[in-house]
N, C-alpha and C positions, 0 to 999 in steps of 0.2 A: 471216077475222074471225067470228066466232060472232054471230048476228044476232037469233036466238029465244031465249028463256028457256025453262026447265022447273023447276019447283019440287021441291026435295029436302027433305024433313022428316026429322029427326035428332034423337033422342032423347038428350041427355047428362047427367051429374051437373049438378045446378045451380051447384054451386062450380065446376067445372071451366068452365061457360058464363061465369061471372062472369069468372074467372081469363082466359079465351081472349078475351074481349071488353076488359078492360083492356089486356092485352098488344098486342091489335090497334089500339085507341086510342093508347097510346103510340109507335106506329110510323106513325099518320096513315092506317092503313088500316081500311077496315070487316068484320066477319064474313066478309061473302059474299066480299070480293076474295081472302082469304086461303084460304078454302075450294076456290073454284076455282082457283088456283095449286095447290094440295097434290092436286086431282082431276087437273088437268093433268100433273103432275109423277107422278103416281101411273101415269096411260096410258101415260107415255112410258118409264117402268122396267119395267114390267109386260106391255107388247102384244106379247112375243114376236115371232113373224114376221109378224104384221099389218102391212099396209101401211096407214100412217096419213095422213090427208089434210094437204095442205101448211096448211091454216087452222090446224092443232093444233100441228103441227112449225116452223112459221115456216121452212120448207124447209130445216131444220137436217138433218144426218145421222141414221139412226136410232141409237137407245141404244147397240147394241153398237160403234159406230163412235167414241162417245165415249170421253173417258179417265175412269177412275172417279174419284167424287167422296168 
């Protein structure tokens, strides 16, 4: 599990931000939760042959061992 945090600043179109926040709220999620999930999935999908830590993968098989989504 991740214990420390670091700030990531992203500049986006205000209209996209407003729509994103509205959709997050409809799903009872805050934008940070969604962004963390997206980043985690991006790392898993694009890590190539890198060894990933268990705290990131949850002990799951590497991406290439998973069936395509």
